[in-house]
C-alpha positions in Angstrom: 164.1 -113.7 164.4 165.1 -117.5 164.3 164.9 -117.7 160.6 167.1 -114.5 160.1 169.7 -116.2 162.3 169.6 -119.5 160.2 169.9 -117.2 157.1 172.8 -115.3 158.4 174.6 -118.7 159.5 173.8 -120.2 156.2 175.5 -116.9 154.3 178.6 -117.2 156.5 179.0 -121.0 155.7 178.5 -120.4 151.9 181.2 -117.4 152.3 183.5 -119.7 154.2 183.2 -122.6 151.6 183.9 -119.9 148.7 186.9 -118.8 150.4 188.1 -122.6 151.3 187.7 -123.4 147.5 189.2 -120.3 146.2 192.3 -120.8 148.5 192.5 -124.5 147.6 192.4 -123.7 143.8 195.3 -120.8 144.4 197.2 -123.6 146.4 197.0 -126.1 143.6 197.6 -123.7 140.6 200.4 -121.5 142.2 202.2 -124.4 144.2 205.2 -124.3 141.8 205.8 -120.8 143.0 205.3 -121.8 146.7 207.9 -124.5 146.4 210.4 -122.8 144.0 212.0 -119.3 144.2 214.6 -119.2 141.4 216.7 -116.3 140.2 217.8 -116.7 136.7 221.2 -115.6 135.5 222.5 -114.6 132.0 224.9 -116.9 130.4 227.6 -114.6 130.5 227.2 -113.5 134.1 230.4 -114.1 136.2 229.6 -116.1 139.3 230.5 -114.2 142.4 232.2 -117.0 144.3 235.5 -116.6 146.1 236.9 -120.2 146.1 238.6 -122.2 143.3 235.8 -123.5 140.9 235.1 -124.7 137.3 232.0 -123.6 135.3 230.5 -126.5 133.2 227.4 -125.8 131.1 226.0 -129.1 129.3 223.7 -128.5 126.3 221.3 -131.4 127.0 218.8 -130.2 123.9 218.6 -127.2 121.9 216.3 -125.6 124.5 217.8 -126.9 127.6 221.2 -126.1 129.4 222.4 -127.7 132.6 224.6 -125.4 134.6 227.2 -126.8 136.9 229.8 -125.4 139.1 232.7 -127.7 140.3 234.4 -126.4 143.4 238.0 -127.9 143.2 240.8 -129.3 145.2 244.3 -130.1 144.1 244.2 -133.4 142.2 247.1 -134.9 144.6 244.8 -134.3 147.5 241.4 -135.2 146.2 239.4 -138.2 147.9 236.3 -138.0 145.7 233.4 -135.8 144.9 230.1 -134.5 146.6 227.2 -134.2 144.4 225.2 -131.2 146.2 221.6 -130.8 145.5 220.7 -127.4 146.8 217.4 -125.8 148.2 214.7 -123.9 146.5 216.1 -120.5 146.6 218.1 -118.2 143.7 220.9 -120.3 142.4 224.3 -121.8 142.9 225.5 -118.5 144.3 223.5 -118.6 147.3 224.8 -122.1 148.2 228.5 -121.7 147.1 229.4 -120.8 150.6 228.9 -124.3 151.9 231.3 -125.9 149.3 234.2 -125.3 152.0 232.7 -127.8 154.1 233.9 -130.5 151.9 236.6 -128.8 150.0 238.6 -128.6 153.2 238.1 -132.3 153.6 239.5 -132.7 150.2 236.5 -133.7 148.4 235.4 -131.7 145.2 231.8 -130.3 145.3 229.7 -130.2 142.0 226.5 -128.2 142.3 224.0 -127.9 139.5 221.0 -125.7 139.0 217.6 -126.9 138.4 215.8 -125.7 135.4 214.8 -122.1 135.8 217.7 -121.5 138.4 220.8 -119.5 137.5 221.9 -120.4 134.1 220.0 -123.7 133.7 217.2 -123.6 131.6 214.3 -125.7 130.1 211.1 -126.9 131.7 211.2 -128.0 135.5 209.2 -131.0 136.6 209.9 -133.6 139.4 211.1 -136.2 136.7 213.3 -133.8 134.8 215.0 -132.9 138.1 215.8 -136.6 138.6 217.2 -137.0 135.3 219.5 -134.0 135.5 220.8 -135.6 138.7 221.5 -138.6 136.8 223.5 -136.7 134.3 225.6 -135.2 137.1 226.3 -138.7 138.4 227.2 -139.9 135.1 229.7 -137.0 134.8 231.2 -137.8 138.1 231.5 -141.3 137.2 233.7 -140.5 134.3 236.2 -139.3 137.0 235.5 -141.1 140.3 234.8 -144.6 141.4 231.3 -145.1 142.9 232.8 -145.5 146.4 234.4 -141.9 146.0 230.9 -140.2 145.4 228.9 -138.5 148.2 225.2 -137.5 147.6 224.3 -134.5 149.8 220.7 -132.9 149.7 219.8 -129.7 151.4 216.2 -128.9 152.0 214.2 -129.2 148.4 217.4 -131.0 147.2 217.0 -134.0 149.6 214.3 -135.5 147.5 216.6 -135.3 144.5 219.6 -136.8 146.2 217.3 -139.4 148.1 216.1 -140.6 144.6 219.3 -140.7 143.1 220.6 -142.9 145.8 218.1 -145.7 145.0 219.2 -145.9 141.4 223.0 -145.3 141.5 225.9 -146.6 143.7 227.7 -144.1 146.2 229.7 -144.0 149.3 227.2 -142.3 151.4 224.0 -140.3 151.3 223.5 -137.1 153.6 220.3 -135.2 153.8 220.1 -131.6 155.5 216.7 -130.9 156.7 214.8 -133.3 154.7 210.9 -133.7 154.3 209.1 -136.8 154.6 207.4 -136.0 151.2 206.0 -132.9 149.6 202.4 -133.8 150.3 203.2 -134.5 154.0 204.8 -131.0 154.0 201.7 -129.6 152.3 199.7 -131.3 155.1 201.7 -129.5 157.7 200.6 -125.9 156.4 197.5 -126.7 154.9 196.0 -129.6 157.0 192.5 -128.9 156.0 193.2 -129.7 152.3 193.7 -133.2 150.5 197.5 -132.6 150.1 197.9 -136.0 148.9 195.8 -135.4 145.7 197.0 -131.8 145.3 200.6 -132.0 145.1 202.0 -132.2 141.6 205.7 -132.6 142.8 205.8 -135.5 145.6 209.5 -136.2 146.1 208.5 -139.2 148.5 211.8 -139.7 150.5 210.0 -142.0 152.7 209.5 -144.5 149.8 213.3 -144.2 148.9 214.7 -145.3 152.3 214.6 -149.1 152.0 216.0 -149.0 148.4 219.3 -147.1 149.5 222.3 -149.4 149.7 224.6 -146.6 150.8 224.8 -145.5 154.6 222.4 -142.6 155.4 223.0 -139.6 157.6 220.3 -136.9 158.3 220.9 -133.3 159.7 217.9 -131.6 161.3 217.4 -128.8 163.9 214.9 -128.9 166.4 213.5 -125.3 165.8 213.3 -125.8 162.0 210.6 -123.3 161.1 210.1 -124.4 157.4 210.4 -128.4 157.7 209.5 -129.6 160.9 212.1 -131.7 162.9 209.4 -134.5 163.2 209.6 -135.3 159.4 213.2 -136.3 160.0 212.2 -138.1 163.1 209.6 -140.1 160.9 212.0 -140.6 158.2 214.7 -142.0 160.6 212.3 -144.6 162.0 211.7 -146.1 158.5 215.1 -146.1 157.5 217.4 -149.1 157.6 219.4 -150.0 160.7 222.6 -147.8 160.9 220.9 -144.6 159.8 221.9 -141.6 162.0 219.8 -138.8 162.8 222.0 -136.1 163.9 219.9 -133.6 166.0 220.9 -130.0 166.1 219.3 -128.6 169.3 217.9 -125.1 168.7 218.9 -125.4 164.9 216.7 -123.7 162.3 216.4 -124.1 158.8 219.0 -122.2 157.3 221.8 -121.9 160.1 222.9 -125.4 160.8 226.1 -124.3 159.4 226.6 -122.0 162.4 226.6 -124.8 165.0 229.8 -126.9 166.1 228.1 -130.1 166.2 227.1 -129.8 162.6 230.7 -129.4 161.5 232.1 -132.1 163.7 229.8 -134.7 162.6 230.1 -133.7 159.0 233.8 -133.8 159.2 233.6 -137.3 160.7 231.4 -138.5 157.9 233.9 -137.2 155.3 236.9 -138.6 157.0 
């Protein structure tokens, strides 16, 4: 009887081990699909955007197009430009609604789509996303001085904005619902796996903090169901003095724009 019990326990252990390995393999090989949820658009697709904008397509190579939408304000009122790096879903059309947060303060907003999103094409890697951000910055510098450029990252885009802020000069860096790093985010969801070794994309925002010369502001909601609020708390502890963590009580991952405090603080930063 005791032998049968041991044999049964061993079989259960073997089954659990197989399931653990299979899930780990799936997490490793399908992590790009877990992190990115793009929606492609045809090149002749008319953007369904209700505020003034310019569409710019940059042919980086024969295989690679960089799609950019520039939300405009009258030249006589323009104070600068916000380079906006959006989250991991769909394309610019999803995030266009947030452009008015900046245009009402007389800042143009330039959004780019990552490779595979919208009309942007080509291979997508962490390094390529950094290079695309640098291209957008160089385009902005052709029109604006460095002290008229604000870097803004939302969710997935916070890693791109943070890295750009370490290699290019700007007026301010603003991160909305950032993560500590992708491995740390993986660890939150799959704590039983060696997330640090498994993550292909890393976006280590925590490593970029001390290389930022521009002032840094962080927005995060306490009820964020996707990226825990604690990740921003940990970032703020590591950041340089003067960094402001703006806590939105009861704020979730995608609804900070609905809170009065979010607009009050953002408006004060843009003034």
